DOKESE-864720 format. One line per 10 residues: their letters; for each residue x, y, z of N, C-alpha, C. Coordinates in Angstrom, 1 decimal, decimal comma. Atoms other than C-alpha are relative to their C-alpha. Last residue first. Layout:
% residues N
A> X/Y/Z/X/Y/Z/X/Y/Z  ...
***
This chain:
% residues 212
VLSRTWAVVA> 1,5/-0,1/0,4/-26,4/81,8/61,5/-0,5/1,2/0,5  0,0/0,0/1,5/-22,5/81,5/61,5/-1,4/0,3/-0,4  -0,4/-1,2/0,5/-21,9/82,6/65,1/-0,1/0,1/-1,5  1,0/-1,0/-0,2/-23,9/79,7/66,2/0,3/1,4/-0,5  1,2/0,2/1,0/-21,7/77,4/64,3/-1,1/1,0/0,4  -0,2/-0,5/1,4/-18,8/78,7/66,4/-1,0/0,0/-1,0  -0,1/-1,4/0,0/-20,3/78,2/69,7/0,3/0,6/-1,2  1,4/-0,5/-0,2/-21,3/74,6/68,9/0,0/1,6/0,0  0,7/0,1/1,2/-17,7/74,0/67,6/-1,5/0,5/0,1  -0,6/-0,8/0,9/-16,0/75,2/70,7/-0,7/0,1/-1,4
DTITVLAEDQ> 0,3/-1,3/-0,6/-18,2/73,4/73,1/0,4/1,0/-1,1  1,4/-0,3/0,3/-17,8/70,2/71,0/-0,5/1,3/0,4  0,2/-0,1/1,5/-14,0/70,4/70,9/-1,4/0,1/-0,2  -0,7/-1,3/0,6/-13,6/71,3/74,6/-0,3/0,1/-1,5  0,9/-1,2/-0,3/-16,2/68,6/75,5/0,6/1,3/-0,5  1,0/0,1/1,1/-13,9/66,0/73,7/-1,0/1,2/0,3  -0,6/-0,4/1,4/-11,1/67,0/75,9/-0,9/0,1/-1,1  -0,2/-1,3/0,0/-13,2/66,6/79,0/0,7/0,7/-1,2  1,4/-0,5/0,2/-14,3/63,1/78,0/0,2/1,6/0,0  0,4/0,1/1,4/-10,6/62,2/77,6/-1,3/0,6/-0,3
SVPARKPVAF> 0,5/1,2/0,5/-9,9/63,6/81,1/-0,2/-0,1/-1,5  1,4/0,0/0,7/-7,9/66,6/81,9/-0,2/-1,3/-0,5  0,9/-0,5/-1,0/-4,9/66,8/84,4/-1,5/0,2/-0,6  0,4/-1,5/0,1/-2,9/64,6/82,1/-1,1/0,5/1,0  -0,5/-0,7/-1,1/-1,6/61,3/83,5/-0,3/1,6/-0,1  0,8/0,4/-1,1/-3,9/59,1/81,3/0,5/1,0/1,1  -0,6/0,9/-0,8/-2,4/60,9/78,3/-0,8/-0,2/1,2  -0,8/-0,7/-1,2/-4,9/62,8/76,1/0,7/-1,2/0,9  -0,2/0,8/-1,2/-6,1/61,5/72,7/0,8/0,7/1,0  0,7/-0,7/-1,2/-7,2/64,3/70,4/0,1/-1,0/1,1
GHDGYPVEVL> 1,4/0,6/-0,2/-6,3/62,1/67,4/-0,8/0,5/1,2  0,7/-0,2/1,3/-3,3/64,2/66,5/-1,4/-0,5/-0,1  -0,9/0,3/1,1/-2,4/64,4/70,2/-0,7/0,2/-1,4  0,5/0,9/1,0/-4,3/66,3/72,9/1,0/-0,3/-1,2  -0,6/1,4/0,0/-2,6/67,6/75,9/-0,4/-0,8/-1,1  -1,1/0,2/-0,7/-4,9/70,8/75,9/0,5/-1,6/0,2  0,5/1,1/-0,8/-7,3/71,0/73,1/1,1/-0,5/0,8  -0,9/1,1/-0,5/-6,4/74,3/71,6/-0,8/-1,0/0,9  0,3/0,4/-1,5/-8,9/76,4/69,7/0,9/-1,1/0,4  -0,7/1,3/-0,4/-7,8/78,4/66,6/-0,3/-0,2/1,5
EYLPSDPFEA> -0,1/0,1/-1,6/-9,7/81,1/64,8/0,5/-1,4/0,2  0,5/1,1/-0,7/-9,0/81,9/61,1/0,0/0,0/1,6  0,9/1,0/1,0/-8,3/84,4/58,5/-0,6/-1,1/0,7  1,4/-0,1/-0,2/-7,2/87,0/61,2/-0,8/-1,0/-0,9  0,8/-0,5/1,1/-3,7/85,5/61,1/-1,4/0,2/0,3  1,0/-1,0/-0,5/-0,9/84,6/63,5/-0,7/0,6/-1,3  -0,2/-1,4/0,3/0,9/81,5/61,8/-1,1/0,9/0,7  0,9/-0,5/1,0/0,4/78,2/63,5/0,2/1,4/-0,2  -0,6/0,0/1,3/3,3/76,8/65,4/-0,8/0,6/-1,1  -0,9/-1,2/-0,1/1,9/77,8/68,9/0,8/0,1/-1,4
PKGFPDNGGQ> 0,7/-1,3/0,3/-1,0/75,5/68,1/0,9/1,1/0,0  0,5/-0,4/-1,3/1,2/72,4/67,8/-0,6/1,4/-0,3  0,2/-1,3/-0,1/1,5/71,0/64,2/-0,5/0,4/1,4  0,2/-0,5/1,3/1,7/67,5/62,9/-0,1/1,6/0,0  -1,3/-0,1/0,8/3,2/66,3/66,1/-0,1/0,6/-1,4  0,1/0,7/1,3/0,0/67,3/67,9/1,2/0,0/-0,7  -1,1/0,9/0,2/0,6/68,0/71,6/0,1/-0,7/-1,4  -1,2/-0,7/-0,6/-1,7/70,9/72,3/1,2/-0,9/-0,3  -0,6/0,6/-1,3/-4,3/69,2/70,0/1,2/0,7/0,4  -1,4/0,7/0,2/-5,8/71,5/67,3/0,4/-0,5/1,4
VVLTPLGAGL> -0,1/0,7/-1,4/-9,3/72,7/66,6/1,3/-0,8/0,0  -0,9/1,1/-0,3/-9,1/75,2/63,6/0,0/-0,6/1,5  -0,4/0,4/-1,4/-12,1/77,2/62,8/0,9/-1,1/-0,1  -0,7/1,2/-0,2/-12,4/79,0/59,4/0,2/-0,1/1,5  -0,2/0,1/-1,4/-14,7/81,7/58,1/0,5/-1,3/0,3  1,3/0,0/-0,7/-14,0/81,6/54,4/0,2/-0,1/1,4  0,8/-1,2/0,4/-11,1/82,3/52,0/-1,4/0,0/0,6  1,4/0,5/0,1/-9,6/78,8/52,3/-1,0/1,1/-0,4  0,6/-0,3/1,3/-6,3/80,2/51,3/-1,4/-0,5/0,0  0,1/-1,3/0,3/-4,8/80,5/54,8/-0,8/0,4/-1,1
LEEARSKEPK> 0,8/-0,4/-1,1/-5,2/76,8/55,6/-0,5/1,6/-0,3  1,5/0,7/0,2/-3,9/75,7/52,2/-0,8/0,5/1,0  0,7/-0,7/1,1/-1,0/78,3/52,6/-1,4/-0,6/-0,3  0,7/-1,2/-0,4/-0,1/77,0/56,0/-0,7/0,7/-1,2  1,2/0,0/0,9/1,0/73,7/54,5/-0,9/1,1/0,4  1,3/-0,6/-0,6/4,5/74,0/56,0/-1,3/-0,1/-1,1  0,9/0,4/1,1/7,4/71,8/54,9/-1,5/0,4/0,5  -0,2/-0,7/1,3/9,8/73,5/57,1/-0,8/-0,2/-1,1  0,9/-1,1/-0,1/8,1/72,1/60,3/0,4/0,9/-1,3  -0,3/-0,6/1,1/9,4/68,5/59,4/-0,6/1,5/-0,2
GPPHLPFSLA> -1,4/-0,3/0,0/9,5/66,6/62,6/0,4/0,8/-1,3  -0,7/0,0/-1,3/6,0/65,3/62,0/1,5/0,2/-0,2  -0,4/1,3/-0,4/4,7/66,4/58,5/0,8/-0,1/1,3  -1,2/0,5/0,6/3,5/70,0/58,5/0,1/-1,6/0,4  -0,6/-1,1/0,4/0,3/71,9/59,3/1,4/-0,4/-0,5  -1,4/0,5/0,0/-1,7/68,7/59,5/0,9/1,2/-0,5  -0,6/-0,4/1,4/-5,0/70,4/60,5/1,4/-0,4/0,1  -1,4/0,6/0,1/-6,2/68,3/63,6/0,6/0,4/-1,4  -0,3/0,7/-1,1/-9,8/69,3/62,9/1,4/-0,6/-0,1  -1,1/0,8/0,0/-10,4/72,0/60,4/0,4/-0,7/1,3
LVATAGLEAA> -0,5/0,6/-1,3/-13,9/73,4/60,2/1,2/-0,9/-0,3  -0,9/1,3/0,0/-14,5/75,5/57,1/0,3/-0,3/1,5  -1,2/-0,1/-0,9/-17,3/78,0/56,4/0,8/-1,3/0,0  0,3/-1,2/-0,9/-20,5/78,6/54,3/1,3/0,4/0,8  0,1/0,2/-1,4/-19,3/76,3/51,4/-0,3/1,3/0,8  1,1/-0,7/-0,5/-19,9/77,4/47,8/-0,3/-0,3/1,6  1,2/0,9/-0,1/-18,0/74,6/46,2/-1,0/0,8/0,6  0,6/0,4/1,3/-15,2/76,9/44,9/-1,3/-0,7/0,1  0,5/-1,3/0,6/-14,7/78,4/48,4/-0,7/-0,3/-1,3  1,1/-0,6/-0,5/-14,6/75,1/50,1/-0,5/1,1/-0,6
TRCAVRAGAS> 1,2/0,0/1,0/-12,2/73,2/47,8/-1,2/0,8/0,5  -0,3/-0,2/1,5/-8,7/73,5/49,2/-1,2/0,2/-0,8  -0,7/-1,4/0,2/-9,6/74,1/52,9/0,3/0,2/-1,5  0,9/-1,0/-0,2/-12,0/71,1/52,9/0,6/1,4/-0,2  0,9/0,0/1,1/-9,4/68,8/51,3/-1,1/1,2/0,2  -0,6/-0,7/1,1/-6,9/69,9/53,9/-0,9/0,0/-1,2  0,0/-1,4/-0,2/-9,3/69,2/56,7/0,6/0,6/-1,1  1,4/-0,4/0,3/-9,9/65,6/55,3/-0,2/1,7/0,2  0,0/0,0/1,5/-6,1/65,0/55,4/-1,4/0,6/-0,5  -1,4/0,4/0,6/-6,2/65,8/59,1/-0,1/0,1/-1,4
RGAAIVPLGP> -1,2/0,2/-0,9/-9,9/65,8/60,2/1,2/-0,2/-0,8  -0,6/1,2/0,1/-12,7/67,3/58,0/1,1/0,0/1,1  -0,8/0,4/-1,2/-15,1/70,0/57,5/0,7/-1,2/-0,2  -0,9/1,1/0,4/-17,0/72,0/54,8/1,0/-0,5/1,1  -1,4/-0,3/-0,4/-19,8/73,8/56,5/0,8/-1,2/-0,5  -0,9/1,1/-0,4/-22,9/73,6/54,4/1,3/0,4/0,6  -1,5/-0,4/0,2/-25,7/76,2/54,1/0,8/-1,2/0,6  -0,6/-0,8/-1,2/-29,1/74,2/54,0/1,4/0,6/-0,3  0,3/-1,3/0,3/-31,1/72,9/51,0/0,5/0,9/1,1  1,0/-0,6/-0,8/-31,0/69,3/52,3/-0,5/1,5/-0,1
ARLAPWLDRW> 1,3/0,4/0,3/-29,4/68,3/49,0/-1,0/0,4/1,1  0,9/-1,2/0,0/-26,3/70,3/49,7/-1,5/-0,4/-0,2  -0,1/-0,6/-1,3/-24,3/67,2/50,9/-0,9/1,4/0,0  0,8/0,7/-1,2/-25,6/65,2/48,1/0,1/0,7/1,3  1,4/-0,2/0,2/-24,4/67,9/45,6/-0,8/-0,8/1,0  0,6/-1,3/-0,5/-21,0/68,0/47,3/-1,6/0,1/-0,3  0,9/0,3/-1,1/-20,1/64,3/46,8/-0,8/1,2/0,3  1,1/0,8/0,5/-18,5/64,8/43,5/-1,1/-0,3/1,0  0,8/-0,8/0,9/-16,4/67,6/44,8/-1,2/-0,7/-0,6  0,8/-1,0/-0,9/-15,2/65,5/47,7/-0,9/0,8/-0,9
GADLTKPAPA> 1,1/0,9/-0,6/-14,2/62,6/45,2/-1,0/1,0/0,9  0,9/0,4/1,1/-12,2/65,1/43,1/-1,3/-0,7/0,7  0,8/-1,2/0,3/-10,5/66,6/46,2/-1,0/-0,3/-1,0  0,9/-0,2/-1,1/-9,4/63,2/47,3/-0,9/1,1/-0,2  1,1/0,9/0,0/-8,1/62,4/43,9/-0,9/0,2/1,1  1,0/-0,3/1,0/-6,2/65,6/43,7/-1,0/-1,0/-0,1  0,9/-1,0/-0,2/-4,7/64,9/47,1/-1,0/0,3/-1,0  -0,6/-1,2/0,0/-3,2/61,5/46,2/-1,0/1,2/0,3  -0,5/-0,4/1,2/-4,9/58,4/47,3/0,6/1,4/0,0  0,8/-0,9/0,7/-5,4/57,1/50,9/0,8/0,5/-1,4
VKKGAVRWPQ> -0,8/-1,2/0,2/-3,7/54,0/51,9/-0,9/0,9/-0,8  -0,9/-0,5/-1,0/-5,4/51,0/53,5/0,6/1,4/-0,1  -1,4/-0,3/0,2/-8,1/50,3/50,9/0,7/0,5/1,2  -0,8/0,8/-1,1/-11,5/48,8/52,2/1,5/0,2/-0,4  -0,6/1,0/0,7/-13,4/50,2/49,1/0,9/-1,0/0,8  1,2/0,8/0,3/-15,4/52,5/51,4/0,4/-1,3/-0,7  0,4/0,6/-1,2/-12,2/54,0/52,5/-1,0/-1,1/-0,1  -1,1/1,0/-0,3/-10,9/54,6/48,9/-0,3/-0,8/1,5  0,1/1,2/0,7/-14,3/56,0/48,1/1,0/-1,1/0,3  -0,5/-0,1/1,4/-14,2/58,7/50,8/0,0/-1,4/-0,6
EVLAVTVGHT> -1,2/1,0/0,3/-16,2/58,2/53,9/0,3/0,0/-1,5  -0,4/0,4/1,3/-18,2/61,3/54,8/1,0/-1,1/0,0  -1,4/0,5/0,0/-19,9/62,1/58,1/0,3/-0,7/-1,3  -0,2/1,0/1,1/-22,9/64,3/57,5/1,4/-0,5/0,0  -1,5/0,4/0,2/-23,9/66,3/60,7/-0,1/-1,1/-1,1  0,0/1,3/0,5/-27,2/68,2/60,9/1,3/-0,4/-0,3  -1,0/0,3/1,1/-26,7/71,3/63,0/0,0/-1,4/-0,3  0,5/-0,5/1,3/-29,6/72,7/65,1/0,9/-0,2/-1,1  -0,1/-1,4/0,1/-28,0/72,3/68,5/-0,2/0,6/-1,4  0,9/-0,6/-1,0/-29,2/68,9/69,5/0,2/1,5/0,0
PLTTALAQLD> 1,3/-0,1/0,4/-27,7/67,9/66,0/-1,0/0,4/1,2  0,5/-1,2/0,8/-24,4/69,1/67,1/-1,4/-0,1/-0,4  0,4/-1,3/-0,7/-23,7/66,7/70,0/-0,6/0,9/-0,9  0,9/0,2/-1,3/-23,7/63,1/68,9/-0,5/1,3/0,4  1,2/0,6/0,5/-22,1/63,8/65,4/-1,1/-0,3/1,1  0,9/-1,1/0,7/-19,7/66,1/66,9/-1,2/-0,5/-0,6  0,5/-0,9/-1,0/-18,5/63,4/69,4/-0,8/1,2/-0,6  1,1/0,7/-0,7/-18,2/60,8/66,6/-0,6/1,0/1,0  1,2/0,0/0,9/-16,1/63,1/64,5/-1,2/-0,6/0,7  0,5/-1,3/0,2/-13,8/63,8/67,4/-1,1/0,2/-0,9
RAEIGGGAGH> 0,8/-0,4/-1,2/-13,5/60,1/68,5/-0,5/1,6/-0,2  -0,8/-0,9/-0,8/-12,6/59,0/65,0/-0,7/0,6/1,2  0,1/0,4/-1,4/-15,1/56,3/63,9/0,9/0,8/0,8  1,0/-0,9/-0,7/-15,5/58,2/60,7/-0,2/-0,3/1,4  1,3/-0,2/0,5/-12,4/56,6/59,3/-0,8/0,9/0,9  1,1/0,6/-0,7/-8,7/56,3/59,8/-1,3/0,4/-0,6  -0,3/1,2/-0,8/-5,2/56,9/58,6/-1,1/-0,6/0,7  -0,7/1,0/0,7/-5,7/59,3/55,8/0,2/-1,2/0,6  -1,4/-0,2/0,4/-8,1/61,5/57,7/0,5/-1,1/-0,9  -0,9/0,6/-0,9/-12,0/61,5/57,9/1,6/0,3/-0,6
SAALVLNPHA> -0,6/1,2/0,5/-14,5/63,7/56,2/1,1/-0,4/0,8  -1,3/0,3/-0,5/-17,0/66,1/57,7/0,6/-1,2/-0,5  -0,4/1,2/0,7/-20,1/67,8/56,4/1,4/-0,3/0,2  -1,4/0,2/-0,2/-21,7/70,0/58,9/0,4/-1,2/-0,7  -0,6/1,3/0,2/-25,1/71,0/57,7/1,4/0,0/0,2  -1,4/0,1/0,6/-26,7/74,2/58,9/0,2/-1,5/-0,1  -0,3/-1,3/0,8/-30,1/75,5/60,1/1,2/0,0/-0,7  -1,3/-0,5/0,6/-31,6/72,2/61,2/0,0/1,3/-0,6  0,3/-1,3/0,7/-34,8/71,6/63,2/1,3/0,7/-0,4  1,5/0,0/0,2/-34,8/67,9/64,3/-0,5/1,3/-0,7
APYWTVRADG> 0,5/-0,8/-1,1/-31,1/67,6/63,6/-1,4/0,2/-0,2  0,8/-1,1/0,1/-30,1/64,7/61,4/-0,4/0,8/1,2  0,5/-0,1/-1,5/-27,1/62,5/61,9/-0,8/1,3/0,0  0,7/-1,1/-0,5/-26,4/61,4/58,3/-0,4/-0,1/1,4  0,9/0,4/-1,2/-23,8/58,9/57,4/-0,4/1,3/0,6  0,3/-1,1/-1,0/-22,5/59,5/53,9/-0,8/-0,5/1,1  1,1/0,2/-0,9/-20,7/56,8/51,9/-0,2/1,2/0,9  -0,2/-0,7/-1,4/-18,6/57,1/48,8/-1,2/-0,3/0,9  1,0/-0,3/-0,9/-18,9/54,8/45,7/0,6/0,5/1,3  0,7/1,2/-0,5/-16,1/54,8/43,1/-1,1/0,5/1,1
NRTSVTEIEP> -1,1/0,9/-0,4/-13,4/57,3/42,0/-0,7/-1,2/0,8  -0,8/0,5/1,1/-15,8/59,3/39,6/1,1/-1,0/0,6  -0,9/-1,0/0,5/-18,2/59,5/42,4/0,8/-0,6/-1,1  -1,1/0,4/1,0/-21,3/57,6/43,3/0,8/1,2/-0,3  -0,2/-1,0/1,1/-23,0/58,3/46,6/0,9/-0,3/-1,0  -1,1/0,4/0,9/-24,3/55,7/49,1/0,0/1,0/-1,1  0,3/-0,2/1,4/-26,5/57,1/51,9/1,3/-0,3/-0,8  -1,1/0,2/0,8/-26,7/56,0/55,5/-0,4/0,1/-1,5  0,5/0,5/1,2/-29,3/57,4/57,9/1,3/-0,1/-1,0  -0,7/-0,5/1,3/-28,2/57,7/61,5/-0,7/-0,6/-1,2
TM> -0,8/1,0/0,6/-30,9/57,0/64,1/0,7/0,4/-1,3  0,6/0,6/1,2/-32,2/60,1/65,9/1,0/-1,1/-0,5
***
């Protein structure tokens, strides 16, 4: 189906939601981008293409700073406020909503999902720590989500490799072999870029089925 674009007013300016509707949806996956890119990210686009054929409507969210053309994301509290203001629009279809995001967007989802009444959290490329600074862990944000959580992480992500994540029953983790923070895989890798994206979409499809 053709995406539907909706402008949503927030206290931080206009945000934009691009809807990819499923024909017979039972869930909405609302996903926002990271601090260094937009909804054109390969993983977000792969999910938007794939999930609607499995009964999940996808809403890709552009935060106000991105819509305004700014290059630098605002502070976490500002990101959280914009996400909260968007939530009524994301719940408008009347379906359970999965709070999702990549990188900084994943952090927003983890911090706010429980209070907003989300069904679950999908964290793509969760930035467990700044590159080269494992001592500055953000594990508490992930573990504090308080909802069924799936983390999809590149095997070579400088913001946190899968082996660096704490053992916990509070979330599931799927590794994308050889993937970096944007899930790009080197040309010399024994898996192709398309195969890496299938790893992501297959994992998320299976997980969403477990939620309904």
